[in-house]
PLY file of the C-alpha trace (Angstrom):
ply
format ascii 1.0
element vertex 382
property float x
property float y
property float z
element edge 381
property int vertex1
property int vertex2
end_header
-39.25 28.01 31.93
-36.79 25.82 30.03
-36.87 22.11 30.71
-33.74 20.71 32.31
-31.99 17.60 31.01
-29.11 15.63 32.52
-27.26 13.09 30.37
-25.27 10.45 32.27
-22.57 8.72 30.25
-19.22 9.08 28.49
-18.21 12.57 27.35
-15.14 14.80 27.24
-12.45 14.36 28.58
-13.07 10.65 27.99
-11.96 9.38 24.62
-15.10 7.32 24.30
-15.30 7.15 20.51
-18.87 6.92 19.28
-20.39 6.94 22.76
-18.94 10.32 23.75
-19.62 11.76 20.32
-23.25 10.65 20.52
-23.81 12.08 24.01
-22.28 15.43 23.13
-24.26 15.68 19.89
-27.43 14.72 21.76
-26.74 17.46 24.31
-26.56 20.01 21.48
-29.85 18.66 20.11
-31.60 19.15 23.44
-30.16 22.67 23.60
-31.46 23.37 20.10
-34.88 22.31 21.41
-34.66 25.00 24.10
-33.56 22.83 27.05
-30.91 23.46 29.70
-28.51 20.52 29.47
-25.70 19.09 31.55
-23.66 15.94 31.00
-22.44 14.01 34.04
-19.53 11.82 33.04
-16.75 9.64 34.40
-13.44 10.44 36.03
-12.66 6.73 35.53
-14.67 4.62 33.13
-12.75 1.33 33.22
-10.06 -0.07 35.49
-6.88 -0.34 33.43
-7.07 -4.15 33.27
-10.48 -3.92 31.58
-9.61 -1.16 29.11
-8.36 -2.59 25.81
-7.12 0.65 24.23
-4.08 2.83 24.81
-5.68 5.71 26.71
-9.10 6.49 28.14
-8.66 10.25 27.78
-8.53 12.61 24.83
-6.18 15.50 24.15
-8.81 17.25 22.02
-10.39 20.47 23.35
-13.70 20.29 25.20
-16.81 20.74 23.01
-17.83 24.40 23.00
-21.00 25.44 24.77
-21.60 22.23 26.74
-21.73 21.89 30.52
-19.88 18.69 31.44
-19.37 17.65 35.06
-16.88 14.86 35.88
-18.23 12.93 38.85
-18.38 9.15 38.37
-15.71 6.57 39.11
-17.08 3.25 37.91
-15.40 1.30 40.75
-15.83 3.80 43.59
-19.27 3.52 45.26
-18.70 6.80 47.13
-18.60 8.60 43.77
-21.86 6.90 42.78
-23.51 8.34 45.90
-22.09 11.82 45.24
-23.22 11.79 41.61
-26.68 10.56 42.53
-27.06 13.19 45.26
-25.90 15.93 42.90
-28.39 15.04 40.16
-31.21 14.43 42.65
-30.80 17.95 44.06
-30.65 19.49 40.58
-34.12 18.06 39.90
-33.83 17.81 36.12
-37.06 17.14 34.27
-35.37 14.33 32.36
-32.34 12.15 33.08
-30.96 10.14 30.16
-28.58 7.29 30.98
-26.44 5.53 28.40
-26.21 1.80 29.07
-23.92 -0.37 26.99
-22.11 -2.79 29.32
-23.20 -4.81 32.38
-20.03 -3.73 34.19
-21.61 -0.27 34.44
-24.84 -1.65 35.95
-23.95 -1.25 39.65
-22.69 2.33 39.26
-25.42 3.62 36.98
-28.18 1.66 38.72
-27.19 3.09 42.10
-27.07 6.65 40.75
-30.52 6.22 39.19
-31.98 4.87 42.43
-30.74 7.89 44.35
-32.23 10.24 41.74
-35.58 8.44 42.20
-35.79 9.91 45.69
-36.58 13.39 44.38
-39.87 11.93 43.08
-39.70 14.32 40.17
-37.13 13.40 37.49
-38.12 11.04 34.71
-35.37 8.51 34.09
-34.85 7.05 30.62
-32.04 4.82 29.40
-30.66 4.56 25.90
-29.76 0.89 25.91
-27.11 0.38 23.25
-26.78 -3.22 24.36
-28.77 -5.29 26.81
-27.04 -8.58 26.04
-23.32 -7.75 25.71
-21.10 -8.70 22.77
-18.61 -10.44 25.06
-20.19 -12.31 27.96
-18.79 -12.24 31.52
-19.91 -13.43 34.96
-22.43 -11.06 36.52
-23.91 -9.84 33.24
-27.53 -10.75 34.05
-27.78 -9.46 37.67
-25.90 -6.24 36.82
-28.21 -5.60 33.85
-31.33 -6.35 35.89
-30.15 -4.00 38.62
-29.72 -1.12 36.19
-32.84 -1.69 34.11
-34.91 -1.93 37.28
-33.91 1.62 38.17
-35.31 3.24 35.00
-38.78 4.44 34.05
-38.47 3.78 30.32
-36.09 2.86 27.53
-34.87 3.88 24.10
-33.26 1.28 21.85
-31.31 2.04 18.69
-32.17 -1.28 17.03
-35.12 -3.65 17.06
-32.88 -6.54 18.08
-31.97 -4.74 21.33
-35.64 -3.95 21.91
-36.36 -7.68 21.73
-33.56 -8.35 24.24
-34.93 -5.62 26.50
-38.38 -7.19 26.55
-36.87 -10.29 28.16
-35.87 -8.14 31.16
-38.50 -5.36 31.30
-41.63 -6.39 29.38
-43.98 -3.93 31.13
-42.08 -0.64 31.11
-42.49 1.66 28.09
-39.83 1.57 25.41
-39.38 2.95 21.92
-37.12 2.06 19.02
-35.46 5.17 17.57
-32.93 4.79 14.75
-29.49 6.18 15.48
-29.47 9.82 14.28
-26.87 11.13 11.86
-23.36 11.88 13.04
-23.31 15.29 11.40
-20.69 16.81 13.68
-17.55 15.75 11.78
-17.65 18.67 9.36
-18.72 19.02 5.77
-17.73 16.64 3.00
-14.59 17.37 1.01
-13.34 16.11 -2.35
-11.61 12.78 -2.59
-8.47 14.59 -3.72
-8.47 16.86 -0.66
-9.15 13.93 1.67
-6.37 11.84 0.18
-3.97 14.78 0.41
-4.80 15.15 4.12
-4.15 11.43 4.67
-1.06 11.33 2.46
-2.43 8.65 0.13
-2.72 8.42 -3.66
-6.11 9.65 -4.97
-5.75 7.47 -8.10
-6.64 4.36 -6.08
-10.09 3.03 -5.22
-10.52 2.80 -1.45
-12.64 0.66 0.84
-12.95 1.78 4.46
-13.15 -0.25 7.65
-13.63 2.29 10.45
-13.74 2.07 14.24
-12.30 0.18 17.17
-11.08 -3.25 16.11
-12.68 -6.07 18.09
-13.34 -9.70 17.20
-17.09 -9.27 16.65
-16.52 -6.56 14.03
-15.21 -9.11 11.55
-12.10 -7.42 10.17
-10.73 -10.92 9.54
-13.70 -11.61 7.23
-12.95 -8.45 5.28
-9.26 -9.34 4.98
-10.25 -12.73 3.58
-12.63 -10.98 1.17
-9.74 -8.83 -0.03
-7.94 -12.04 -1.01
-10.98 -13.45 -2.81
-10.56 -13.73 -6.63
-13.65 -11.52 -7.11
-11.83 -8.65 -5.41
-8.27 -9.45 -6.45
-9.21 -8.90 -10.09
-10.21 -5.29 -9.35
-7.38 -2.96 -10.32
-6.00 -0.20 -8.09
-8.07 -1.13 -5.02
-6.91 -0.76 -1.42
-8.52 -1.18 1.99
-8.07 1.53 4.63
-8.28 0.15 8.18
-8.81 3.16 10.44
-9.19 2.48 14.14
-7.40 1.35 17.24
-6.93 -2.32 18.09
-9.00 -3.22 21.15
-7.51 -6.70 21.22
-4.30 -8.46 20.24
-3.22 -7.21 16.82
-0.87 -10.15 16.13
-3.47 -12.53 14.60
-4.54 -9.82 12.14
-0.97 -9.11 11.08
-0.39 -12.84 10.68
-3.50 -13.13 8.49
-2.37 -10.17 6.37
0.96 -11.88 5.81
-0.61 -15.25 5.01
-2.96 -13.66 2.47
-0.15 -11.49 1.06
-2.19 -8.33 1.44
0.58 -6.00 2.54
0.35 -3.92 -0.64
-3.45 -3.86 -0.57
-3.84 -2.23 2.84
-3.38 1.14 4.50
-3.27 0.59 8.26
-4.03 3.61 10.46
-4.51 1.72 13.71
-4.16 4.53 16.20
-7.15 6.34 17.69
-8.73 8.57 15.03
-9.50 12.05 16.44
-12.78 13.70 15.47
-11.16 16.31 13.24
-9.69 13.57 11.02
-12.82 11.43 10.62
-14.09 13.17 7.49
-10.81 12.59 5.65
-11.23 8.82 5.90
-14.86 8.77 4.79
-14.35 11.25 1.98
-11.33 9.35 0.65
-13.36 6.12 0.52
-15.71 4.91 -2.20
-17.39 2.25 -0.06
-17.67 1.70 3.71
-17.63 -1.95 4.80
-19.00 -3.21 8.13
-18.33 -6.97 8.10
-19.64 -7.58 11.64
-20.14 -11.13 12.90
-22.77 -9.95 15.37
-23.97 -6.49 16.31
-26.74 -4.36 17.74
-26.26 -1.14 15.80
-23.32 0.91 14.59
-22.64 4.63 14.56
-20.35 4.06 11.58
-23.48 3.70 9.45
-24.61 7.19 10.41
-21.23 8.72 9.64
-21.35 7.06 6.22
-24.84 8.47 5.69
-23.66 11.96 6.57
-20.94 11.79 3.92
-23.22 10.06 1.35
-21.08 6.92 1.25
-22.56 3.59 0.12
-22.08 0.68 2.51
-21.69 -3.06 2.73
-23.13 -4.39 5.99
-23.73 -7.89 7.21
-27.14 -9.31 8.07
-26.64 -9.27 11.85
-28.38 -7.40 14.67
-29.76 -4.04 13.62
-27.30 -3.24 10.83
-29.63 -4.22 8.00
-32.48 -2.11 9.43
-30.77 1.09 8.32
-29.28 -0.01 4.99
-31.95 -0.95 2.42
-30.31 -3.53 0.18
-29.75 -2.33 -3.36
-30.85 1.22 -2.54
-28.08 2.70 -0.38
-25.74 -0.28 -0.22
-25.53 -4.03 0.20
-26.72 -6.37 2.95
-24.87 -9.70 2.87
-24.22 -12.73 5.02
-21.14 -12.47 7.29
-18.92 -14.53 5.01
-15.83 -13.53 3.00
-17.33 -14.67 -0.31
-20.54 -12.64 0.03
-18.64 -9.56 1.18
-16.30 -9.95 -1.78
-19.23 -10.32 -4.20
-20.78 -7.06 -2.94
-17.49 -5.19 -3.34
-17.06 -6.59 -6.84
-20.62 -5.63 -7.81
-20.19 -2.09 -6.49
-17.15 -1.42 -8.68
-18.45 -3.15 -11.82
-22.20 -2.37 -11.88
-21.99 1.38 -12.46
-24.46 1.99 -9.60
-22.16 3.99 -7.31
-23.66 7.39 -8.11
-27.21 6.07 -7.85
-26.52 4.68 -4.37
-25.04 8.00 -3.23
-28.03 9.91 -4.60
-30.41 7.58 -2.75
-28.47 8.09 0.47
-28.83 11.88 0.27
-32.62 11.42 0.26
-32.92 8.50 2.69
-30.80 10.06 5.44
-33.27 12.90 6.03
-35.29 10.64 8.35
-32.41 10.42 10.85
-32.66 13.90 12.36
-31.66 14.77 15.91
-34.72 16.99 16.37
-36.96 14.01 15.68
-34.91 11.90 18.10
-35.19 14.28 21.07
-38.88 14.95 20.38
-39.56 11.21 20.54
-37.66 11.00 23.83
-39.88 13.68 25.37
-42.95 11.84 24.11
-41.71 8.68 25.82
-40.91 10.59 29.03
-44.48 11.86 29.19
-45.75 8.26 29.25
-43.78 7.14 32.29
-44.87 7.27 35.91
-42.47 8.81 38.45
0 1
1 2
2 3
3 4
4 5
5 6
6 7
7 8
8 9
9 10
10 11
11 12
12 13
13 14
14 15
15 16
16 17
17 18
18 19
19 20
20 21
21 22
22 23
23 24
24 25
25 26
26 27
27 28
28 29
29 30
30 31
31 32
32 33
33 34
34 35
35 36
36 37
37 38
38 39
39 40
40 41
41 42
42 43
43 44
44 45
45 46
46 47
47 48
48 49
49 50
50 51
51 52
52 53
53 54
54 55
55 56
56 57
57 58
58 59
59 60
60 61
61 62
62 63
63 64
64 65
65 66
66 67
67 68
68 69
69 70
70 71
71 72
72 73
73 74
74 75
75 76
76 77
77 78
78 79
79 80
80 81
81 82
82 83
83 84
84 85
85 86
86 87
87 88
88 89
89 90
90 91
91 92
92 93
93 94
94 95
95 96
96 97
97 98
98 99
99 100
100 101
101 102
102 103
103 104
104 105
105 106
106 107
107 108
108 109
109 110
110 111
111 112
112 113
113 114
114 115
115 116
116 117
117 118
118 119
119 120
120 121
121 122
122 123
123 124
124 125
125 126
126 127
127 128
128 129
129 130
130 131
131 132
132 133
133 134
134 135
135 136
136 137
137 138
138 139
139 140
140 141
141 142
142 143
143 144
144 145
145 146
146 147
147 148
148 149
149 150
150 151
151 152
152 153
153 154
154 155
155 156
156 157
157 158
158 159
159 160
160 161
161 162
162 163
163 164
164 165
165 166
166 167
167 168
168 169
169 170
170 171
171 172
172 173
173 174
174 175
175 176
176 177
177 178
178 179
179 180
180 181
181 182
182 183
183 184
184 185
185 186
186 187
187 188
188 189
189 190
190 191
191 192
192 193
193 194
194 195
195 196
196 197
197 198
198 199
199 200
200 201
201 202
202 203
203 204
204 205
205 206
206 207
207 208
208 209
209 210
210 211
211 212
212 213
213 214
214 215
215 216
216 217
217 218
218 219
219 220
220 221
221 222
222 223
223 224
224 225
225 226
226 227
227 228
228 229
229 230
230 231
231 232
232 233
233 234
234 235
235 236
236 237
237 238
238 239
239 240
240 241
241 242
242 243
243 244
244 245
245 246
246 247
247 248
248 249
249 250
250 251
251 252
252 253
253 254
254 255
255 256
256 257
257 258
258 259
259 260
260 261
261 262
262 263
263 264
264 265
265 266
266 267
267 268
268 269
269 270
270 271
271 272
272 273
273 274
274 275
275 276
276 277
277 278
278 279
279 280
280 281
281 282
282 283
283 284
284 285
285 286
286 287
287 288
288 289
289 290
290 291
291 292
292 293
293 294
294 295
295 296
296 297
297 298
298 299
299 300
300 301
301 302
302 303
303 304
304 305
305 306
306 307
307 308
308 309
309 310
310 311
311 312
312 313
313 314
314 315
315 316
316 317
317 318
318 319
319 320
320 321
321 322
322 323
323 324
324 325
325 326
326 327
327 328
328 329
329 330
330 331
331 332
332 333
333 334
334 335
335 336
336 337
337 338
338 339
339 340
340 341
341 342
342 343
343 344
344 345
345 346
346 347
347 348
348 349
349 350
350 351
351 352
352 353
353 354
354 355
355 356
356 357
357 358
358 359
359 360
360 361
361 362
362 363
363 364
364 365
365 366
366 367
367 368
368 369
369 370
370 371
371 372
372 373
373 374
374 375
375 376
376 377
377 378
378 379
379 380
380 381
């Protein structure tokens, strides 16, 4: 009899970016392992005053072959009870929660506590963050409430595992590197990608990809673009692809002050999944200039498309990017970011880095990820 798995977290029709993409790809991986899988997701993820983007919902079609049930309203306790009762009665062998924000602690913690009553389902949480990027009142009690409802934990970076141990030192946990995002299609030529984006393939392109928030350091990268080390590089432009999740005005002001208007391509609307590969395949180098971080799915998209990276030495970013082998690990400063960009274009190592990536990325398989989750589930006590 097939094992049954329920994933609780963002998924279609939510436009959850990397979170939804991860959950849906994980569901396919469990199916490939012979499991029956259902995702239980949100009808409302954030109240409008807390949501920084333009829309919480996608217009893209639902992923084929996945069972997705919309049950949870993050601010409606009645929906928490209904979702918990539904999953409890289903009696899945494994329930996997995604936890990334203390605001979700009351809802997800309550659902997990109700599931506990079936005295059967093993409850694991993939804790993207335990200590949030932006701190708010209630963070600690909400996080404690949720973590206390789980049997075990998966972290995607060692830094989060260290944070987790401050809250739950006795429960089993495992660090599993973020698997590849291999669901954005096959690679295409730079010429084809540039044609799809309507940009000139004769230029060299850097890529900053993903939601734009203060901790992601786009301002550092803009300053690096104005650094003499980078300014001397001919025919170089930066593609900024992702929606602003905060006030865009300071960034536009910085662009004007640094006179970068002709050095940038701004695509600051939400990037749908079917366009992601164009941006990565048009780029020579992916830059993640984060000021602080836990982990980033952008790394695993870059790996899929064999793109070298510049990442900063914060959180878990450096764990997945061996310096000098598949990219550059630098301090979160404009000068060091600029030096890495300059070295990439002048050293002649670009092809070597890409070749190394094609070998290194084989360790980030989804089959290995779900197998390790089952191994963890077998260790927990219901």
